[in-house]
Backbone bond lengths (Angstrom), bond angles and torsions (degrees), N, CA, C in turn:
res aa  C-N    CA-C-N  psi(-1)  N-CA   C-N-CA  omega(-1)  CA-C   N-CA-C  phi
1 M - - - 1.466 - - 1.521 109.41 -
2 T 1.327 115.99 132.91 1.459 119.87 178.96 1.522 110.37 -73.53
3 R 1.319 116.13 159.05 1.454 121.20 -176.12 1.519 111.35 -75.03
4 A 1.324 115.36 158.44 1.462 121.00 177.29 1.526 109.33 -69.54
5 L 1.319 116.28 136.50 1.459 122.37 178.63 1.521 112.05 -94.74
6 A 1.318 116.86 -31.13 1.468 122.79 178.13 1.525 107.34 -157.35
7 R 1.328 116.11 146.80 1.461 121.34 -177.67 1.519 111.21 -127.53
8 G 1.330 114.95 143.19 1.451 123.07 170.35 1.507 109.53 -118.43
9 D 1.318 116.83 -168.21 1.457 120.19 -179.24 1.517 112.50 -67.86
10 R 1.354 116.42 -35.94 1.462 118.94 -173.49 1.518 114.60 -117.16
11 V 1.323 116.92 -17.77 1.460 120.06 -177.87 1.517 110.55 -139.19
12 F 1.327 114.78 164.79 1.459 121.63 168.39 1.523 107.64 -136.47
13 I 1.321 116.46 160.72 1.459 120.72 177.71 1.521 109.34 -116.33
14 R 1.330 115.43 145.80 1.463 121.88 177.03 1.520 108.19 -150.11
15 H 1.319 116.26 164.70 1.451 120.42 176.36 1.535 110.33 -75.97
16 P 1.336 117.80 149.46 1.467 119.74 175.62 1.528 110.85 -70.52
17 D 1.307 114.78 156.67 1.458 122.27 -176.28 1.521 108.35 -136.01
18 P 1.344 119.40 150.79 1.474 119.76 177.14 1.528 113.12 -54.49
19 D 1.334 117.67 -30.60 1.463 120.22 179.12 1.530 112.67 -67.56
20 D 1.338 117.78 -11.45 1.469 121.27 178.84 1.518 112.60 -82.46
21 A 1.330 117.88 -2.92 1.463 121.33 -170.38 1.524 112.67 -53.81
22 T 1.315 118.05 -51.98 1.470 120.59 -175.19 1.515 111.53 -61.81
23 A 1.341 116.60 -48.83 1.468 120.35 -178.19 1.523 110.90 -66.58
24 F 1.333 116.84 -40.08 1.469 120.28 -177.55 1.529 110.73 -66.32
25 V 1.324 117.70 -49.07 1.460 121.25 -178.35 1.519 110.61 -62.16
26 A 1.339 116.75 -40.39 1.462 119.82 178.09 1.530 110.82 -63.18
27 A 1.337 116.37 -41.08 1.466 120.10 179.23 1.525 110.75 -65.48
28 A 1.323 116.92 -41.49 1.462 120.43 179.61 1.527 110.92 -64.57
29 R 1.319 117.25 -39.77 1.466 120.11 -178.84 1.527 111.69 -67.80
30 R 1.316 117.09 -42.60 1.465 117.91 -179.80 1.539 112.02 -74.80
31 S 1.341 117.09 -7.96 1.461 121.14 -179.88 1.524 112.36 -102.82
32 R 1.339 118.32 8.66 1.464 120.49 -176.69 1.524 111.58 -58.56
33 R 1.322 116.56 -42.02 1.465 119.03 -179.98 1.526 110.73 -66.88
34 L 1.328 117.21 -39.20 1.465 121.38 177.46 1.518 110.67 -62.91
35 H 1.322 116.84 -45.55 1.463 120.89 -176.03 1.526 111.64 -72.72
36 G 1.327 116.44 -36.91 1.457 120.79 176.21 1.523 112.28 47.87
37 A 1.335 114.90 -126.79 1.467 120.26 -178.40 1.515 113.06 -87.04
38 W 1.342 117.81 -1.77 1.460 119.95 -172.48 1.530 113.17 -86.68
39 V 1.331 117.18 -34.85 1.463 121.03 -168.30 1.523 109.87 -134.64
40 Q 1.318 116.27 143.96 1.458 122.48 172.05 1.524 107.83 -119.19
41 A 1.332 116.44 83.04 1.460 121.83 -178.26 1.532 110.09 -80.69
42 P 1.333 118.50 147.19 1.474 120.87 177.60 1.534 110.09 -62.56
43 D 1.345 117.12 112.17 1.461 119.86 -175.17 1.531 112.95 -121.09
44 T 1.340 115.08 21.09 1.469 121.08 171.33 1.520 107.67 -134.19
45 P 1.345 118.10 157.26 1.473 119.04 176.85 1.530 112.46 -57.50
46 E 1.354 116.87 -36.64 1.459 120.00 -179.44 1.534 110.66 -67.36
47 A 1.340 116.60 -42.55 1.465 119.95 178.55 1.525 110.85 -65.26
48 F 1.324 116.79 -37.38 1.468 119.21 178.80 1.528 110.44 -67.26
49 D 1.335 117.85 -39.05 1.471 120.12 176.41 1.526 110.61 -59.14
50 G 1.342 116.55 -41.22 1.453 119.84 176.86 1.519 111.84 -63.15
51 Y 1.332 116.20 -38.89 1.472 121.12 177.62 1.523 110.59 -62.04
52 I 1.330 117.25 -42.41 1.470 120.85 178.93 1.526 110.11 -63.60
53 R 1.331 117.01 -42.48 1.471 119.35 179.40 1.528 110.68 -61.96
54 R 1.323 116.51 -43.88 1.466 119.32 179.01 1.519 111.69 -63.74
55 S 1.330 117.08 -36.42 1.463 120.99 -177.12 1.523 112.29 -65.23
56 R 1.342 116.97 -18.17 1.467 120.72 -177.74 1.523 112.26 -91.62
57 R 1.320 117.67 -3.58 1.455 120.38 178.90 1.523 110.89 -73.95
58 A 1.317 115.52 154.55 1.470 120.25 -177.11 1.520 112.26 -67.29
59 D 1.337 117.16 -24.23 1.461 119.60 -178.27 1.527 112.38 -96.54
60 Q 1.330 117.84 17.25 1.461 122.43 -179.95 1.529 110.02 -131.42
61 A 1.319 115.67 149.02 1.472 121.97 170.57 1.527 106.24 -145.18
62 C 1.325 116.64 111.03 1.463 121.67 -174.65 1.524 109.77 -110.92
63 F 1.325 115.01 142.48 1.456 120.72 -174.64 1.526 110.45 -134.80
64 L 1.322 115.51 138.28 1.454 121.57 168.50 1.520 108.01 -97.77
65 I 1.320 116.43 133.65 1.461 122.58 176.72 1.512 107.01 -96.78
66 C 1.318 115.78 113.04 1.467 121.08 -172.45 1.528 111.07 -116.58
67 R 1.301 115.92 143.50 1.465 120.67 177.77 1.527 109.60 -70.28
68 S 1.311 115.79 136.74 1.467 120.11 178.57 1.521 110.89 -63.04
69 N 1.331 115.86 -34.34 1.459 121.70 179.65 1.521 109.77 -90.32
70 G 1.320 117.04 93.11 1.450 122.09 176.66 1.508 115.36 104.55
71 G 1.330 118.51 -21.71 1.456 120.85 176.53 1.514 115.41 79.97
72 D 1.358 118.50 8.91 1.461 120.83 179.21 1.528 110.74 -58.60
73 I 1.336 116.31 144.73 1.460 120.72 176.81 1.525 108.25 -78.06
74 A 1.337 115.84 113.06 1.466 121.12 -178.17 1.519 112.40 -95.73
75 G 1.329 116.65 -19.94 1.455 119.20 -178.32 1.513 111.54 -177.40
76 V 1.326 114.98 -176.50 1.466 122.70 -175.28 1.520 108.87 -136.97
77 A 1.325 116.39 142.84 1.462 122.84 171.64 1.522 107.59 -133.65
78 N 1.319 116.24 127.81 1.459 121.26 -179.20 1.519 110.69 -121.13
79 V 1.320 116.73 126.02 1.460 122.86 173.19 1.520 106.57 -103.53
80 S 1.334 116.92 112.12 1.458 120.35 -169.94 1.525 110.92 -126.74
81 A 1.338 113.72 168.76 1.469 121.75 179.00 1.525 111.04 52.05
82 I 1.325 116.29 46.90 1.461 121.34 179.51 1.529 109.37 -68.85
83 V 1.326 115.62 125.69 1.464 121.54 177.80 1.521 107.91 -116.92
84 R 1.312 116.07 126.68 1.469 121.11 -177.67 1.532 110.87 -94.07
85 G 1.302 115.51 -160.44 1.454 120.95 179.08 1.510 111.42 72.75
86 A 1.323 116.63 -136.21 1.463 121.15 -175.97 1.524 112.29 -71.81
87 F 1.342 117.47 -16.12 1.464 120.42 -174.69 1.531 111.77 -88.70
88 Q 1.327 118.17 -52.42 1.475 123.63 -179.46 1.526 110.77 49.20
89 S 1.316 115.34 55.59 1.459 120.90 -171.43 1.521 110.18 -133.63
90 A 1.346 116.09 161.24 1.458 121.20 178.45 1.518 109.29 -161.19
91 F 1.334 115.54 170.53 1.453 122.71 176.47 1.528 109.78 -104.42
92 L 1.319 115.97 146.92 1.455 122.42 179.34 1.521 109.50 -115.20
93 G 1.332 116.19 125.58 1.459 122.47 173.45 1.518 109.45 -122.54
94 Y 1.331 117.27 156.72 1.467 118.68 -174.41 1.521 110.69 -163.84
95 Y 1.321 116.20 156.25 1.461 122.38 170.92 1.523 109.17 -164.87
96 A 1.320 115.06 156.66 1.465 122.53 178.92 1.520 109.22 -102.40
97 F 1.327 115.65 166.33 1.457 122.55 175.75 1.522 110.33 -116.99
98 T 1.315 115.15 142.83 1.458 121.23 170.17 1.532 108.35 -68.78
99 P 1.329 120.53 137.05 1.466 129.91 9.61 1.535 113.79 -99.37
100 H 1.338 117.04 24.49 1.466 119.76 -172.14 1.537 112.97 -100.55
101 A 1.335 117.72 5.24 1.455 120.52 -179.60 1.524 110.97 -73.36
102 R 1.331 114.44 153.82 1.471 123.04 175.24 1.544 112.68 60.87
103 K 1.313 115.71 28.54 1.463 120.38 177.06 1.529 111.61 -120.62
104 G 1.325 116.86 5.96 1.455 121.01 177.19 1.508 114.97 90.24
105 Y 1.340 118.15 -4.66 1.460 119.85 -178.55 1.525 111.58 -67.37
106 L 1.331 116.18 -40.97 1.464 118.95 -179.34 1.521 110.53 -63.63
107 R 1.318 117.32 -44.12 1.465 119.93 179.72 1.523 110.87 -62.46
108 D 1.339 116.88 -43.59 1.469 120.48 178.61 1.523 110.39 -59.96
109 G 1.341 115.76 -43.01 1.460 119.55 -179.22 1.517 112.57 -68.24
110 L 1.335 116.62 -35.84 1.468 119.45 178.15 1.522 111.46 -67.74
111 E 1.313 117.41 -36.13 1.468 119.66 175.53 1.523 110.38 -59.49
112 L 1.334 116.75 -44.26 1.466 120.22 177.60 1.532 111.00 -64.57
113 T 1.342 116.36 -40.30 1.459 120.76 -178.18 1.523 111.59 -65.23
114 V 1.325 116.12 -45.34 1.470 120.14 -179.84 1.525 110.27 -62.33
115 R 1.324 116.39 -44.16 1.465 119.86 178.29 1.524 110.91 -61.67
116 Y 1.326 116.86 -42.76 1.463 121.28 179.14 1.527 110.65 -63.66
117 A 1.340 116.35 -40.93 1.461 120.17 -178.87 1.526 111.56 -62.98
118 F 1.326 116.86 -39.00 1.465 120.37 -179.34 1.533 111.72 -78.12
119 E 1.325 116.88 -42.64 1.466 120.03 -172.20 1.520 113.66 -87.30
120 R 1.343 117.69 -36.33 1.465 120.29 -174.76 1.526 112.62 -102.72
121 I 1.316 117.18 -38.83 1.469 119.76 177.38 1.526 110.45 -85.19
122 D 1.321 116.51 -13.76 1.465 123.60 175.50 1.528 112.23 65.73
123 L 1.335 116.19 43.09 1.453 120.29 175.97 1.518 110.42 -87.24
124 H 1.321 115.31 155.26 1.464 122.18 176.44 1.520 111.64 -102.25
125 R 1.332 117.01 -27.95 1.466 121.64 -169.91 1.519 110.56 -145.04
126 L 1.335 115.75 135.50 1.459 121.75 173.31 1.530 108.50 -123.04
127 E 1.316 116.00 140.12 1.458 120.97 177.28 1.518 109.61 -126.89
128 A 1.325 116.63 130.83 1.461 122.91 175.17 1.524 108.17 -116.19
129 N 1.315 117.39 124.03 1.456 122.06 178.43 1.526 109.64 -97.48
130 V 1.329 115.87 121.48 1.461 121.91 -172.54 1.523 109.12 -127.22
131 R 1.322 116.29 137.48 1.453 119.25 174.15 1.527 109.15 -69.15
132 P 1.337 118.00 130.43 1.466 119.92 -172.78 1.517 113.51 -61.94
133 E 1.340 118.00 -25.01 1.454 119.63 179.33 1.532 113.00 -81.83
134 N 1.330 117.24 -7.59 1.468 121.31 177.31 1.525 108.37 -84.57
135 V 1.319 115.57 79.68 1.464 121.55 -171.04 1.524 111.59 -60.15
136 A 1.327 116.88 -42.55 1.472 119.94 -178.00 1.520 111.39 -61.18
137 S 1.341 116.72 -41.49 1.464 120.52 179.93 1.520 111.37 -70.04
138 V 1.329 117.09 -37.63 1.461 120.60 176.69 1.524 110.18 -61.63
139 Q 1.333 117.18 -45.96 1.464 120.82 179.06 1.522 111.10 -62.70
140 L 1.335 116.68 -39.67 1.465 120.73 -179.89 1.519 111.27 -64.17
141 I 1.333 117.43 -50.42 1.466 119.52 -174.26 1.519 110.97 -68.66
142 R 1.343 117.15 -34.26 1.463 119.17 178.07 1.519 111.10 -70.71
143 S 1.332 117.96 -31.29 1.466 120.38 178.05 1.521 111.75 -67.23
144 L 1.331 116.93 -17.46 1.462 122.06 179.01 1.530 111.98 -93.60
145 G 1.324 116.96 7.14 1.457 120.48 177.00 1.509 115.10 90.13
146 F 1.336 118.46 8.26 1.459 121.02 176.22 1.527 108.67 -79.85
147 E 1.327 116.01 142.34 1.458 121.70 -176.12 1.523 110.48 -121.99
148 P 1.351 116.82 140.55 1.472 119.54 -179.22 1.516 111.07 -67.67
149 R 1.331 115.42 134.39 1.454 119.32 -178.67 1.525 113.79 -131.16
150 A 1.330 118.81 -28.31 1.465 119.30 -176.17 1.522 110.37 -152.50
151 R 1.331 115.72 137.98 1.466 121.22 174.00 1.518 107.68 -102.30
152 S 1.338 116.82 128.36 1.461 121.99 -177.17 1.525 109.78 -116.06
153 P 1.333 117.29 103.05 1.464 119.90 178.65 1.529 111.08 -64.07
154 R 1.339 116.14 138.78 1.473 122.67 175.66 1.519 111.18 48.08
155 H 1.310 115.41 54.54 1.467 122.21 -170.78 1.525 112.97 -81.42
156 L 1.326 117.50 -43.49 1.462 121.42 -177.30 1.531 109.96 -133.00
157 Y 1.334 115.21 147.39 1.463 120.34 177.53 1.524 109.01 -89.16
158 L 1.335 116.22 106.66 1.462 122.12 -177.78 1.520 109.30 -138.31
159 D 1.312 115.83 144.12 1.461 121.39 173.61 1.523 111.18 53.72
160 G 1.325 115.97 41.08 1.452 120.78 173.16 1.516 117.31 83.16
161 D 1.332 118.29 7.38 1.470 119.13 179.84 1.526 109.16 -159.21
162 W 1.344 115.55 166.65 1.463 121.35 175.03 1.522 108.62 -80.41
163 R 1.332 116.86 125.56 1.455 122.15 -172.53 1.531 111.56 -111.53
164 D 1.343 114.82 140.75 1.465 120.62 173.62 1.522 110.06 -69.21
165 H 1.327 115.99 147.04 1.457 121.91 175.18 1.531 109.13 -136.88
166 V 1.314 115.53 156.88 1.458 122.45 171.72 1.521 108.19 -113.83
167 G 1.328 116.29 130.28 1.456 121.03 178.83 1.516 110.95 -85.62
168 Y 1.321 116.78 122.95 1.465 123.36 177.05 1.524 108.15 -107.22
169 I 1.333 115.81 130.49 1.463 122.11 -171.88 1.520 110.80 -116.14
170 R 1.323 115.69 140.89 1.462 120.84 167.90 1.514 108.43 -134.27
171 L 1.318 115.96 132.30 1.461 122.03 178.36 1.522 110.08 -100.28
172 R 1.319 114.51 161.01 1.462 120.22 -177.62 1.523 112.76 -68.54
173 E 1.345 117.30 -34.06 1.455 120.76 -174.67 1.527 110.37 -63.75
174 P 1.327 118.01 129.58 1.462 120.03 -177.46 1.522 113.96 -75.74
175 S 1.326 118.07 -24.66 1.459 120.45 -176.89 1.520 110.46 -101.21
176 R 1.310 115.77 156.17 1.456 120.40 -179.47 1.527 110.15 -73.81
177 P 1.323 117.85 122.04 1.464 119.00 176.12 1.522 110.38 -63.82
178 V 1.315 116.18 145.35 1.458 121.52 178.78 1.519 108.76 -87.37
179 V 1.335 116.36 121.88 1.459 121.48 178.52 1.524 110.56 -78.86
180 G 1.335 116.75 -37.12 1.453 121.97 179.58 1.510 109.98 -163.65
181 A 1.325 117.23 161.47 1.464 120.81 -178.42 1.519 109.74 -152.55
182 S 1.339 115.57 145.05 1.463 121.65 175.93 1.521 108.59 -166.79
183 G 1.330 116.76 133.04 1.451 121.37 172.96 1.513 115.55 55.49
184 G 1.324 117.95 37.54 1.460 120.97 179.49 1.511 114.40 84.65
185 V 1.338 117.58 -1.42 1.462 123.02 178.68 1.525 108.95 -104.77
186 T 1.329 116.19 138.00 1.459 121.20 177.39 1.520 109.69 -124.20
187 L 1.326 115.63 150.82 1.459 122.87 177.16 1.520 108.62 -113.04
188 H 1.334 115.80 137.35 1.458 121.49 -178.52 1.524 109.40 -137.80
189 D 1.338 116.63 147.27 1.457 119.31 169.69 1.524 109.00 -57.64
190 V 1.311 116.67 140.85 1.466 120.79 -179.97 1.523 109.70 -67.70
191 A 1.328 116.31 124.83 1.460 122.57 177.51 1.522 110.13 -98.75
192 A 1.333 115.59 164.43 1.460 120.07 -177.33 1.525 111.68 -57.60
193 D 1.335 117.15 -39.02 1.461 118.97 -176.76 1.529 112.58 -82.89
194 D 1.338 117.96 3.79 1.467 121.27 173.67 1.525 112.13 -83.90
195 C 1.321 116.68 -20.73 1.466 119.80 -166.92 1.521 112.41 -60.85
196 G 1.340 117.79 -42.16 1.459 119.83 -179.70 1.506 112.05 -59.84
197 A 1.339 116.43 -46.54 1.465 120.20 179.79 1.521 111.48 -67.26
198 L 1.322 117.98 -36.63 1.453 120.40 179.17 1.533 111.28 -63.56
199 L 1.324 115.64 -41.32 1.464 119.35 -178.02 1.520 112.53 -69.45
200 E 1.330 116.96 -15.91 1.462 120.75 178.20 1.526 112.89 -89.20
201 L 1.337 117.69 -9.43 1.457 120.70 -179.99 1.525 110.48 -67.14
202 R 1.330 116.01 141.45 1.461 121.64 179.11 1.526 109.72 -139.19
203 V 1.315 115.94 137.10 1.461 119.39 173.21 1.526 108.29 -89.11
204 R 1.355 116.37 172.38 1.459 120.02 178.26 1.532 110.16 -64.73
205 R 1.330 115.32 156.62 1.458 120.48 -176.51 1.534 112.11 -56.16
206 D 1.338 116.44 -39.69 1.460 119.11 -176.66 1.530 112.87 -74.92
207 Q 1.366 117.64 -5.01 1.460 121.01 179.53 1.527 112.35 -103.38
208 R 1.327 117.18 -5.09 1.465 119.91 -171.05 1.516 113.42 -67.30
209 T 1.336 116.89 -23.00 1.468 118.46 178.24 1.523 112.22 -81.37
210 F 1.333 116.66 -7.39 1.466 120.53 -175.80 1.529 113.12 -97.45
211 V 1.325 118.28 -20.84 1.463 121.26 -177.64 1.523 109.35 -133.48
212 D 1.326 116.29 153.42 1.459 121.80 176.21 1.526 109.60 -87.95
213 D 1.325 116.05 168.37 1.455 120.22 174.58 1.522 109.63 -64.08
214 I 1.328 116.04 147.01 1.468 119.98 -179.46 1.521 110.90 -61.93
215 A 1.331 117.64 -31.75 1.468 120.22 177.80 1.523 111.01 -56.48
216 E 1.341 116.81 -38.31 1.468 120.24 178.82 1.521 111.13 -68.53
217 Y 1.330 116.57 -40.96 1.463 119.33 178.14 1.535 111.12 -64.23
218 L 1.326 116.38 -42.05 1.462 119.46 179.26 1.525 110.75 -64.04
219 S 1.315 117.14 -37.20 1.464 120.57 177.07 1.525 110.82 -63.09
220 I 1.330 116.28 -42.08 1.461 120.32 177.69 1.530 110.40 -60.42
221 C 1.334 115.91 -44.80 1.470 120.32 -179.45 1.525 111.00 -61.56
222 L 1.331 117.36 -40.14 1.460 121.24 -176.54 1.517 111.60 -75.61
223 L 1.321 117.23 -43.92 1.457 120.62 -173.17 1.519 112.99 -80.73
224 E 1.331 116.94 -40.60 1.460 119.43 -177.27 1.520 112.40 -86.06
225 M 1.316 117.35 -28.83 1.459 123.52 177.87 1.526 112.82 57.97
226 T 1.331 116.60 30.04 1.462 120.56 174.07 1.522 111.74 -113.96
227 W 1.320 116.79 -19.83 1.457 121.73 178.27 1.526 110.23 -102.95
228 Q 1.333 115.54 140.55 1.463 121.89 178.59 1.527 108.77 -106.27
229 P 1.353 119.01 116.39 1.470 120.42 -179.16 1.524 111.59 -81.74
230 L 1.327 115.78 142.99 1.456 121.93 178.50 1.530 109.87 -128.69
231 A 1.315 115.70 139.43 1.461 121.66 172.95 1.527 108.43 -93.36
232 I 1.322 116.74 135.52 1.464 122.49 178.07 1.520 108.04 -100.47
233 R 1.334 117.14 126.90 1.461 121.61 -177.70 1.528 110.65 -125.81
234 A 1.322 114.38 149.19 1.466 121.71 173.42 1.521 106.69 -137.41
235 G 1.326 116.81 122.23 1.459 120.00 -176.58 1.510 112.92 60.44
236 G 1.318 116.89 29.90 1.453 122.01 -179.24 1.517 114.40 84.19
237 E 1.333 118.02 -11.86 1.463 121.20 -178.53 1.524 110.32 -90.65
238 L 1.328 116.02 137.58 1.453 120.90 178.48 1.521 109.68 -76.16
239 I 1.346 116.80 119.93 1.465 120.43 -173.07 1.525 113.69 -123.51
240 G 1.319 118.73 -7.55 1.450 119.26 -176.61 1.509 113.35 -170.57
241 F 1.322 114.13 -176.77 1.467 121.61 -174.65 1.525 109.32 -145.79
242 V 1.324 115.78 147.51 1.452 121.93 172.42 1.523 106.80 -157.63
243 M 1.316 116.77 157.50 1.461 119.60 176.42 1.529 109.08 -139.28
244 W 1.331 115.54 156.87 1.446 119.64 -179.08 1.527 109.90 -138.16
245 S 1.320 114.81 159.48 1.460 120.60 -179.58 1.524 109.07 -151.48
246 R 1.308 116.38 162.05 1.462 120.78 174.20 1.517 109.50 -115.03
247 S 1.295 117.26 130.30 1.458 122.29 -179.81 1.525 110.25 -69.13
248 T 1.327 115.69 132.14 1.467 119.97 175.51 1.515 111.43 -80.22
249 T 1.318 116.36 -8.76 1.468 120.73 -178.42 1.524 112.05 -84.68
250 D 1.342 116.16 -54.43 1.465 119.13 -176.20 1.526 114.10 -123.75
251 G 1.343 117.37 2.85 1.461 120.24 176.84 1.513 114.76 79.87
252 S 1.332 117.53 3.14 1.470 119.14 178.19 1.526 110.12 -71.56
253 Y 1.324 115.66 157.74 1.465 121.91 179.32 1.535 109.12 -104.11
254 W 1.320 115.90 136.83 1.457 122.04 -175.49 1.525 111.16 -116.81
255 I 1.316 115.94 144.70 1.463 123.32 176.13 1.524 107.88 -114.61
256 G 1.324 117.01 136.69 1.462 120.61 179.57 1.514 111.80 -150.64
257 G 1.335 115.64 168.15 1.465 121.74 173.38 1.515 115.17 66.28
258 F 1.316 118.00 16.80 1.466 120.81 -171.57 1.525 111.49 -71.91
259 Q 1.335 115.97 128.41 1.461 120.92 174.74 1.528 111.22 -160.33
260 I 1.327 113.98 147.11 1.458 123.02 176.41 1.531 107.82 -116.01
261 D 1.319 116.57 135.69 1.464 120.67 179.91 1.531 110.67 -57.69
262 R 1.328 115.93 142.41 1.465 121.40 -174.74 1.528 112.94 -57.51
263 R 1.334 117.02 -29.48 1.470 120.43 -179.58 1.516 112.65 -71.27
264 H 1.342 116.53 -14.76 1.468 120.18 -174.55 1.527 112.25 -119.89
265 Q 1.307 116.51 12.86 1.461 119.47 178.38 1.528 111.34 -80.25
266 R 1.337 114.79 164.53 1.463 123.54 179.30 1.529 112.79 63.18
267 R 1.315 115.87 31.21 1.458 121.38 175.41 1.529 111.12 -123.53
268 G 1.315 116.53 6.13 1.459 120.19 -179.36 1.515 114.26 85.21
269 Y 1.339 116.83 3.29 1.469 119.41 -177.52 1.528 111.81 -66.81
270 G 1.339 116.73 -37.33 1.457 119.33 -179.53 1.513 112.13 -61.61
271 R 1.328 116.47 -47.47 1.464 120.26 177.65 1.531 110.95 -61.11
272 S 1.327 116.66 -43.49 1.468 119.71 -179.40 1.521 111.04 -63.51
273 A 1.331 116.48 -40.69 1.463 119.81 -179.65 1.519 111.17 -63.98
274 L 1.326 116.94 -43.99 1.457 120.17 179.11 1.523 111.57 -67.10
275 T 1.317 116.29 -39.21 1.467 119.77 177.03 1.528 110.50 -60.87
276 A 1.337 116.39 -43.35 1.463 120.73 178.82 1.525 110.97 -62.76
277 L 1.336 116.27 -42.03 1.464 119.32 -178.80 1.524 111.01 -69.60
278 I 1.315 117.69 -40.18 1.467 120.77 178.05 1.526 110.25 -59.30
279 E 1.323 116.48 -44.43 1.469 119.75 179.44 1.523 111.43 -65.74
280 A 1.350 116.71 -37.77 1.459 119.97 179.00 1.527 110.86 -66.74
281 L 1.325 117.25 -41.16 1.463 120.42 178.41 1.521 111.56 -70.42
282 R 1.310 115.72 -35.45 1.468 120.65 179.34 1.526 111.42 -59.91
283 A 1.322 116.58 -28.02 1.459 120.80 -178.58 1.520 112.63 -83.66
284 K 1.327 117.52 -6.46 1.455 120.50 -177.14 1.521 111.41 -81.59
285 P 1.340 117.11 161.96 1.470 120.48 -174.31 1.520 113.17 -58.92
286 A 1.314 115.38 132.12 1.468 123.23 172.23 1.520 113.32 55.64
287 C 1.336 117.15 31.73 1.470 119.21 178.13 1.529 108.81 -77.29
288 R 1.316 115.83 114.65 1.464 121.76 178.70 1.521 111.64 -119.30
289 Q 1.339 116.40 -18.37 1.453 119.32 -175.44 1.526 110.24 -153.88
290 I 1.338 115.25 136.85 1.459 121.50 175.79 1.527 107.04 -117.13
291 V 1.332 116.46 134.77 1.458 121.74 -172.06 1.523 109.69 -126.56
292 L 1.329 115.99 143.98 1.458 121.19 171.72 1.523 108.85 -147.01
293 T 1.320 116.71 168.71 1.462 121.72 179.10 1.525 109.64 -132.70
294 Y 1.325 115.62 157.95 1.460 120.93 176.05 1.527 108.84 -158.35
295 L 1.307 116.02 158.03 1.460 120.87 177.96 1.529 109.97 -72.57
296 P 1.308 118.53 141.07 1.480 121.31 -176.13 1.523 113.31 -56.22
297 R 1.311 118.60 -33.01 1.469 120.53 -177.18 1.527 113.07 -83.84
298 N 1.329 117.15 0.08 1.473 120.67 177.67 1.532 107.69 -85.89
299 H 1.318 116.12 79.91 1.462 121.17 -173.12 1.532 112.32 -70.23
300 V 1.329 117.37 -32.08 1.470 119.85 177.96 1.522 110.06 -62.47
301 A 1.346 116.22 -46.84 1.466 120.37 178.61 1.526 110.64 -63.10
302 R 1.336 117.22 -42.54 1.464 120.58 -179.25 1.525 111.21 -57.82
303 R 1.344 116.39 -45.71 1.471 119.46 -179.13 1.521 111.28 -66.80
304 L 1.335 116.93 -40.68 1.462 119.92 180.00 1.521 110.71 -63.46
305 Y 1.326 117.18 -48.82 1.457 120.54 -177.56 1.535 111.07 -64.81
306 A 1.331 116.76 -39.52 1.466 119.66 178.92 1.516 110.88 -63.24
307 S 1.338 116.66 -38.51 1.466 120.22 -179.09 1.521 112.06 -66.78
308 L 1.336 116.28 -21.17 1.465 120.72 178.83 1.530 112.09 -94.06
309 G 1.328 116.15 0.55 1.456 119.93 174.68 1.510 116.01 104.35
310 F 1.348 118.05 1.77 1.461 120.33 178.31 1.532 109.36 -74.04
311 V 1.322 115.58 135.56 1.460 121.81 -173.96 1.529 109.67 -122.89
312 R 1.333 115.92 133.08 1.452 121.75 173.89 1.523 109.82 -79.64
313 D 1.335 116.33 138.88 1.465 119.39 177.32 1.518 111.41 -120.50
314 G 1.335 117.66 14.90 1.452 121.39 178.63 1.515 114.37 91.37
315 E 1.328 117.58 -10.09 1.466 120.23 -179.61 1.526 110.09 -74.43
316 M 1.331 116.13 144.44 1.454 122.34 175.16 1.529 108.75 -122.85
317 L 1.311 116.36 143.16 1.456 122.29 173.30 1.522 106.77 -116.95
318 G 1.322 116.51 99.68 1.451 119.45 -169.80 1.517 108.80 67.21
319 D 1.331 116.16 -124.65 1.466 119.81 178.21 1.521 112.17 -101.91
320 E 1.333 117.30 16.16 1.460 121.31 -177.31 1.522 111.50 -111.24
321 V 1.321 114.04 147.44 1.465 122.13 176.71 1.528 109.07 -77.88
322 V 1.318 116.42 138.54 1.466 122.08 175.26 1.528 108.42 -99.78
323 A 1.335 115.93 128.34 1.465 121.18 177.33 1.529 108.54 -126.10
324 R 1.326 115.44 140.33 1.464 120.53 -174.25 1.524 110.90 -125.67
325 L 1.315 114.25 145.50 1.459 121.85 176.76 1.523 108.50 -119.45
326 A 1.317 116.63 115.33 1.462 120.38 176.31 1.529 108.55 -73.17
327 V 1.329 116.49 134.17 1.466 121.42 -173.65 1.517 109.63 -113.48
328 T 1.287 115.53 130.72 1.449 122.20 174.17 1.522 109.18 -93.72
329 P 1.324 118.70 122.58 1.467 120.35 -178.97 1.520 111.32 -58.33
330 R 1.318 115.85 147.72 1.447 120.46 176.03 1.520 109.99 -66.04
331 A 1.310 115.67 145.92 1.458 120.66 -179.59 1.519 109.75 -58.94
332 G 1.325 115.55 132.10 1.465 120.44 176.06 1.503 113.98 84.66
333 R 1.355 118.57 -4.07 1.451 119.76 -179.73 1.525 108.46 -92.70
334 R 1.308 115.46 131.77 1.442 120.86 178.92 1.515 109.76 -90.88
335 A 1.314 117.73 142.01 1.478 121.84 179.09 1.513 110.67 -70.07
């Protein structure tokens, strides 16, 4: 048996060993019903031998999650397709074994694995691809701080067909990187633990006909994967939401879903947030124009956008006015 690489209160992780063959294959076989269509664990001696060979490659790091009490194999975590150099990235796969599923052992082991991958393997980024209908796995990976970033149609061939997956990402940095900042307001990529606070945000009653619920915007960001959601913070507190996208037609950048919580309005936060986002978009490749829309009767939005340089040209998108901001590239920046 290989030595423990990291220990927690209830589990430890170690590399698999050829001597694990009997116990591993038996665990995989008794877990077939648990794994169902989600996982294809090595459940023959030949498949396990192949798993051991793969685990010894330089681009792989495989871990058994073992119970501290008795050393039983409770689950597996695999860090695969490790890419070095400027990327320092890999994929994370995982599964539990019967009778140890749904008891927290897998989550405990994944916490150790993720920490080991960042601190000992020196990775910057981990990605876990999860089928969106696998609710338990989605809840597990999000509880570990992974955030949805990309939907991949027909990504893997499983259970007799090509299945869609959603890529969940976690970076090594413990703090949220700042996307943009202005006037005491900062913009951050939406993290998994932001969702509760975002869903509690409310605009004033007279503004409710002008914006949709944030839940709808977040759904658009997740399902369409063309909009990037941002959390707006002031003094560390989450106070608003906005999202941006780049047009595949003409390369222009679009702003949507913008709102500030009613408790934080009339303090200049909205202007600061938009200023921060405009500057962040201005720094992106080939940014020449930023576009947004608003309902004609939303006079507050019209005045705010006009004051920031957005100009109406008579175009309408549905029942909304289109306003555009011409962007001057920063000095020294190449398109």
